[in-house]
C-alpha positions in Angstrom: 19.9 19.1 -10.6 16.7 16.9 -9.9 13.6 18.1 -11.3 10.1 16.6 -10.1 7.7 16.4 -13.1 3.8 16.2 -12.3 0.9 16.7 -14.8 -2.8 16.0 -15.2 -3.8 16.6 -11.7 -7.4 16.8 -12.7 -9.2 18.1 -9.6 -7.8 15.2 -7.4 -6.1 16.8 -4.2 -5.6 13.3 -2.5 -3.4 12.1 -5.3 -1.4 15.4 -5.3 -0.7 14.9 -1.7 0.7 11.3 -2.2 2.8 12.5 -5.2 4.1 15.6 -3.3 5.1 13.4 -0.4 6.9 10.9 -2.8 8.9 13.8 -4.6 9.8 15.4 -1.2 11.2 12.1 0.1 13.1 11.8 -3.3 14.8 15.1 -2.7 14.1 17.0 -6.0 15.4 20.5 -6.2 12.3 21.8 -8.2 8.7 20.9 -9.3 7.3 21.6 -12.4 3.6 21.2 -13.1 2.7 20.6 -16.8 -0.9 21.6 -16.2 -4.6 20.3 -16.4 -4.8 21.2 -12.8 -8.4 22.2 -12.4 -10.8 19.7 -14.2 -12.1 17.2 -11.7 -14.3 16.6 -8.7 -12.4 19.0 -6.6 -11.0 21.8 -8.8 -11.0 24.6 -6.3 -9.1 22.7 -3.8 -6.4 21.4 -6.3 -5.8 24.8 -7.9 -5.2 26.4 -4.4 -2.9 23.6 -3.4 -0.7 24.1 -6.4 -0.8 27.7 -6.0 0.5 27.5 -2.5 3.1 25.2 -3.6 4.4 28.1 -5.7 6.0 25.8 -8.5 6.1 26.7 -12.3 2.9 25.6 -13.8 2.1 25.3 -17.4 -1.6 25.9 -18.9 -3.3 22.6 -19.8 -6.0 22.3 -22.5 -8.5 21.6 -20.0 -7.5 24.5 -17.8 -8.1 26.7 -20.8 -11.2 25.2 -21.7 -12.9 25.5 -18.2 -12.1 29.3 -18.5 -12.8 29.9 -22.3 -15.6 27.2 -22.9 -15.4 23.5 -23.6 -15.4 22.3 -27.4 -17.5 19.6 -28.6 -16.0 16.4 -27.4 -16.0 13.1 -29.3 -18.2 9.8 -28.5 -18.9 7.8 -26.9 -18.1 9.5 -23.8 -17.7 13.0 -24.8 -21.3 14.1 -23.7 -20.6 12.9 -20.4 -17.1 14.6 -20.0 -18.6 17.6 -21.4 -21.4 18.1 -18.8 -18.6 17.4 -16.3 -16.4 19.9 -17.6 -19.3 22.7 -17.3 -19.8 21.6 -13.8 -16.2 22.0 -12.9 -16.0 25.2 -14.6 -19.0 26.5 -12.5 -17.1 25.6 -9.2 -14.3 28.0 -9.9 -14.3 31.6 -8.6 -12.9 34.5 -10.2 -9.6 33.9 -8.3 -9.1 30.5 -9.6 -9.9 31.7 -13.1 -7.7 34.6 -13.2 -4.8 32.3 -11.8 -5.5 29.8 -14.8 -5.7 32.7 -17.2 -2.2 33.7 -16.0 -0.5 30.4 -16.8 2.2 30.3 -19.6 2.0 27.7 -22.6 5.5 26.8 -21.6 8.1 26.9 -19.0 12.0 26.6 -19.6 14.0 25.3 -16.7 17.8 26.1 -17.3 20.3 23.3 -16.3 23.9 24.6 -17.1 23.9 25.4 -20.5 20.9 23.2 -21.5 17.2 23.6 -21.3 14.5 21.3 -20.0 11.4 22.5 -22.0 8.1 21.9 -20.1 4.8 22.1 -21.9 1.4 20.3 -22.0 1.1 18.6 -25.2 3.9 19.8 -27.5 5.7 23.1 -28.1 3.3 23.4 -31.2 -0.1 22.8 -29.2 -1.3 21.8 -25.8 -3.8 19.3 -27.4 -0.9 17.3 -29.2 -0.4 13.9 -28.3 3.1 12.3 -27.9 3.0 8.6 -27.7 5.7 5.9 -28.2 4.2 5.1 -31.6 4.2 8.8 -32.9 6.0 9.1 -36.2 9.2 10.9 -36.0 8.2 13.2 -38.9 5.0 14.2 -37.1 7.1 14.6 -33.6 9.4 16.9 -35.5 6.6 19.1 -36.6 5.1 19.1 -32.9 8.7 20.1 -31.7 8.4 23.1 -33.9 12.1 23.6 -34.7 13.2 23.3 -31.0 15.6 20.8 -29.8 15.8 21.1 -26.0 17.8 18.8 -23.8 14.7 17.4 -22.3 11.1 17.9 -23.5 8.7 17.4 -20.4 5.2 16.8 -21.8 2.1 15.6 -20.4 -1.6 15.6 -21.8 -1.7 11.8 -22.7 -2.1 10.3 -19.1 0.4 7.9 -20.2 4.1 7.6 -18.7 6.5 7.7 -21.6 10.3 8.0 -22.1 11.4 8.4 -25.6 14.3 9.7 -27.6 14.0 11.9 -30.8 17.2 13.2 -32.2 18.9 14.9 -29.3 15.9 15.4 -27.1 14.9 13.2 -24.4 11.1 13.1 -24.2 9.5 12.4 -20.7 5.7 12.1 -20.0 5.2 11.8 -16.3 1.8 10.3 -16.8 -1.0 11.7 -14.7 -1.3 12.5 -11.0 -5.0 12.3 -10.6 -6.2 10.4 -13.7 -3.8 7.9 -15.0 -5.0 5.8 -18.0 -4.6 2.3 -17.7 -4.6 1.7 -21.6 -4.2 3.9 -24.5 -6.3 4.3 -26.7 -9.3 3.7 -24.2 -10.6 0.3 -24.6 -13.7 0.3 -26.8 -14.1 4.0 -26.3 -14.4 3.5 -22.5 -11.8 5.2 -20.2 -10.1 2.9 -17.4 -8.2 4.7 -14.7 -5.5 3.1 -12.5 -5.7 3.4 -8.7 -2.2 5.1 -8.3 -0.6 8.7 -8.9 2.1 8.9 -11.5 4.9 11.5 -11.6 8.6 11.5 -12.9 12.1 12.8 -11.9 14.7 14.1 -14.4 18.1 14.4 -13.2 21.0 16.0 -15.0 24.4 15.8 -13.2 27.7 16.4 -14.9 26.1 16.2 -18.3 24.5 13.0 -17.7 20.8 12.9 -18.1 18.5 10.3 -16.5 14.8 10.0 -15.6 12.5 7.9 -13.2 8.9 7.0 -13.9 7.2 6.6 -10.5 3.7 5.2 -9.5 2.6 5.7 -5.9 -0.6 3.5 -4.8 -3.2 5.3 -2.5 -6.8 4.6 -1.6 -8.9 6.4 -4.3 -12.1 5.5 -2.8 -12.6 8.6 -0.6 -12.1 10.7 -3.9 -14.8 8.6 -5.7 -17.2 8.9 -2.8 -17.0 12.7 -2.5 -17.7 13.0 -6.2 -20.9 11.2 -5.8 -21.8 13.1 -2.6 -21.1 16.6 -4.0 -23.2 15.9 -7.2 -20.8 15.9 -10.0 -22.5 14.8 -13.1 -22.2 11.0 -14.2 -20.0 10.5 -10.7 -21.3 7.0 -10.7 -20.1 6.0 -14.0 -16.9 8.1 -13.5 -16.3 6.0 -10.3 -16.9 2.7 -12.1 -14.0 3.9 -14.7 -11.5 3.0 -12.0 -9.7 -0.4 -11.7 -9.7 -2.8 -8.8 -12.8 -1.2 -6.9 -16.0 -3.0 -5.9 -18.6 -2.3 -8.4 -20.9 -0.9 -5.5 -21.0 2.7 -7.2 -23.4 1.6 -9.7 
């Protein structure tokens, strides 16, 4: 079985189109989305696109915040992102809000007698960060006593494959907002002009994974963000790498 993993779409339907074509060409049997669908320049279009796809979707922390209220966010960019979040939330209709409220915190995919456990952050909380450098004891606490064959986790916007005891941990990175560095450089966020996804394969007891990056032209999205009046759109556009500095 081949499972396509996508996460952190962040209101970017252009990147979602690119990733879905990539996974279709790869012949996956199922797609699972690990959350944070709505936050971004085009929240309504992205929610509707993922709903039409009909795949299992996990509730991301930002999806919950857009419905329930955005908490204080840390400096130096927290104020800007918080204002953007209020704007993203205001774009949603009751239909999209009800959909986001309905999302589960975890999805289990059965593969033979084993489980691929899909979450946003960790089984413990959708705001947990799992990195290559996360200590084993901290990771054990995040797993909350569970030992699936595969743990599929997003949230960090950074691709990752890691082993913890008998569990293969896979982070597909971000479809719509892939971070170029972690942690952010000098508190500033840098994004990469490609869309990320992963494929987990389980065949005759053999488990393997592929991390994929698919380049695309991000400029139309950035131009749309400016044109539709998203707060701090010029600052946000200039966070993307290898683009002419003409959004300032």
